[in-house]
C-alpha positions, -999 to 999 in steps of 0.1 A, spaced: 540 -320 -231 505 -317 -243 498 -316 -281 488 -283 -295 477 -274 -330 494 -243 -342 478 -220 -368 496 -214 -400 504 -178 -389 519 -191 -356 540 -216 -375 554 -189 -398 561 -167 -368 580 -195 -350 600 -203 -381 611 -167 -383 620 -167 -346 643 -197 -352 659 -178 -382 665 -147 -360 679 -167 -332 702 -187 -354 714 -155 -371 723 -142 -337 747 -171 -333 726 -196 -313 728 -232 -324 698 -242 -345 689 -271 -321 688 -246 -292 667 -221 -312 643 -249 -320 639 -259 -284 633 -223 -274 601 -221 -296 588 -252 -279 587 -278 -307 608 -308 -316 634 -308 -344 612 -331 -365 583 -307 -362 605 -277 -371 619 -293 -402 584 -305 -413 571 -270 -409 601 -256 -427 595 -279 -457 558 -269 -458 559 -232 -449 595 -223 -455 595 -192 -476 559 -181 -471 546 -149 -455 515 -146 -433 491 -136 -461 505 -163 -484 498 -189 -458 462 -178 -455 458 -179 -493 474 -214 -494 450 -227 -468 420 -212 -487 432 -228 -519 436 -262 -501 401 -259 -487 386 -250 -521 406 -278 -538 391 -304 -514 356 -290 -519 360 -292 -557 374 -327 -555 344 -338 -535 321 -322 -561 338 -339 -590 337 -373 -572 300 -369 -565 293 -359 -601 314 -389 -614 294 -412 -592 261 -398 -604 273 -402 -640 283 -438 -634 249 -445 -618 230 -429 -648 252 -448 -673 244 -481 -655 207 -473 -655 208 -464 -692 225 -497 -700 198 -516 -682 170 -500 -703 182 -514 -736 
């Protein structure tokens, strides 16, 4: 089976499908197979996106992107500060 990257919205939809199918009486393993993923993938998704709704998932991804951008900016500034401190120490 070829690998496919699912969007966050698709993941939330598939998690809801499993919930509906298991509520209808189907075994969880069978419901997971019906959405086309492995049990490991399902439980990983459930731990990450468990109680989220579609708009919350979008916001989470936006925050993760912003967080990585800010971390990069802080590391760049820290490196610049260390270079300037090293240069200042050499002048005395």
